[in-house]
N, C-alpha and C positions, 0 to 999 in steps of 0.2 A: 585089410585088400584094401585102401586106399592109395596107396601109394609107391604099390606096385604097379597099379593103372597109370597113373601119375607120370612114376617116370618111365612107363615106356610109350609115354603118350613126345614127352620131349624129349627124347633116346632116338626115335626114327626117324624124326625131320631129321634133329642134328647129323645123324649117321647119312642121310639119305642129301641133305646141306654139304657133308662132307664126301661122299661119293663123286659127289656134281666138282665140287672143288676142285678134285685130283684129278679127272678125268679130263676138265676142262685145262687146265695147267699141264698135264700129258699131250692134251693136242698140241695144245700153243708151242709147246717144246719142239715136237713132232719138224713145227711150223718154222723155226728157227728162233727162237726166243728164250730168253733166258727164263728164269726163275722168278727177278726182278721185273722183268718186262711184260712175263706173262703173266701177274699178279697186280702191275701196272692198266695193263687192256683188261681182265676182267675186272677190275674196280669200276673202272670207267664206261664198260657197257653195263654195267650193274646199275652203278649211278643218271652212266645217257637214258636206261629205259623207263627212270620218269620225266622227263622232259621231249615234249613234242612242238619242233618248230611249226608253225602254220605257216606254208607258203600262199595257200589261196582261200575263195571265199566265194561260195555265191546263192543268189537265194535259194530260196524251196518255194516257198508259195506264198500267200499275201489272204491273212482270213477277212473277210471283210465287212466292215462294221456293219453293228446291228442294233435295234430296238427292242428293248421290253416290252413286254405288251402291256396291256390299261390295266390299273390303272400309276401304274411306277414307269412308262419309259421311261427307263436307262438305257445308257448309250455306250454300247462297248467295240469304243476303237480298233479298228485294223490292228493284226498280229502281223507282223513279218517273219519267217524261221528261216535259218539262214543253214548253210549247211559247209562245216571249216573243212578242209583237206591236210593234213600233218602231214611229216615226217619223224617216225621218233627216231633218235639221237643211238640211245641201246642197241635197238630191234636191227637199225638201217642205215645210218649213217656211219658208225662205226664199220660193222661187218665190211662195208663197202669201200671206206681209207684203205681197210686194213687190205682185199684185194688188192686196190691197186697196189701198196707196196710189196706184194710179194710179186706182181708181176713187174715188180718196176727192178724185183731183187732176185728173185726165187723160181717164177716160172713162165716157159715158153708160151712168146702169145700164140701160135697158133693152133699147140693144142687145147689151153687155157677155154680162148675161145671154141673150141671145138666142142670142148665135153659142157662149156655152156649149154651152149647152144644147144646139146640135145636135155641137161636139164630143165631150161626153159619149158623144151613141148613136153616132157615127163609130168612138167608143176600142170601148164597150162593145161593141158588135156585128166590130171586128177583135180585144180582146182572145183571145189563148192563154194558155192555162193547161199548162205545160213542168213534168212531175217532173222535180223537182232543178234546175231554170232557175229557174224562177218566173211569171210575167205574157212572153208573148212579141206583141208586137205592129211592125205594121210604121213604121219610121221618118219614110219618112217621107209616109204620109199625112197624118198630124194634124194637123203643122205646114202643109199646102197646108190643107187644108180648113178651120182657126179662119183660117187671112189669106184666102184663101178669102171666107169669110161675115163676116169680117170689115167685108171692103170693101164687099160689096154691104148689109150694116146700118149702118153708119156708116164712110162712105166720107173724110167729114174728120176721122176721130179712130183710123182703123185700125191702126196701129200698137200701142195700148196696150190695145184691143177684145181686136185679135187675141193679145197676150201673156198679158193672162187668159182667153182662150176653151182656149189652149195652155197656160198648167200647170192649173186649175181643169180642165176639163175630162179633159185627158188622166188630171187626180188621182179625179177622180170615176169616167172608165168605164173607165177600168186598171185603177185601185187599188183603189179603194172599193167598187167594187160587186162587182167577183169575190173582198172580203176574203173573205167565208165558204167558195169554192173553192180559194184557198190554204191557209186551216187546215187542209181537208182532205187538204191531201199529207203530212203530221205532219212539217212541217220544225221546225225545235227552232229557229229568230229564223224571226221576217213582217217586212221590212220594211217600210215604206209609202215608195218613194222614196228606194229603197236603193241604187241605187247612185252615189245623189250628186251631182256637179254633171254626170258623163255618163250620168243616170238621163234616160228618156226626157219626166221634164216637164218640168228644164232646159233640154234640150235642143230641146226641141218651144218651149217657148216662144219663147226664144232664136230660132230658125228662122223662127216666126210672124211676130215684128216684122221680122225682118229681107227675108221676105220682103215683107208687105204695105207 
C-alpha cells in the first residue's frame, strides 16, 4: 500500500512540472522564440529567481541601550535594524528585459503602452498589502485583463502586447506603486518580483501571452 502512495506523491509533482514547462515553452513560442530560445529564457528565469540584487538600504529603528536590574547590571548595546530593498532577477529583471526586446522587435509602442496602463490600474486596484506576506493579488485577473486589452488595442500583435502589459503593468501596479506601503510593514527584506519564476509578474506575463 505504501508504494502506490509514494508513486502518486512523486508522479503528481512531476506531472505539474511537465505541464508548466510545456505551457511556458508554448507561450514563448507564441512570442517568436525558438525551442532553444524558450528553454534558455525559462532556465534563466528559474536560476534568476534565486538571485536578489540589493538596490537600497534604510534604517528601520534603533533600540536604545538598556541596563539589567540589580544586582547584575548587564549592559545591552543599542540594536540597529535595516530594511533592504532588492530586485529579483527571475521575477522582475528578466521579464522587463524581455518586454523591452518585444517592444523593440514585435510589439507596436502605442498599443503596448495603452494595454500596460490598463493592467497597471487594475493591478493597483486589486493589490492588497498582507503583513508578513507582502502583496496579494488575484492570480487570474491581471492576465485576463492583459489579454483582453491586447486583443482590443492590437489584435494582430496580441501576444507580445499582452506579455508586455502583463509583465510591466503588474510590476508597476502591484509592486512599484505599493512600495511605500510595503516598506511600512517593517520587513527586513523587500524584494520586487521576489518569488522569482513563480512570482505573479512572470506567471501573469506568460498567461497573458497564452490567453491572447
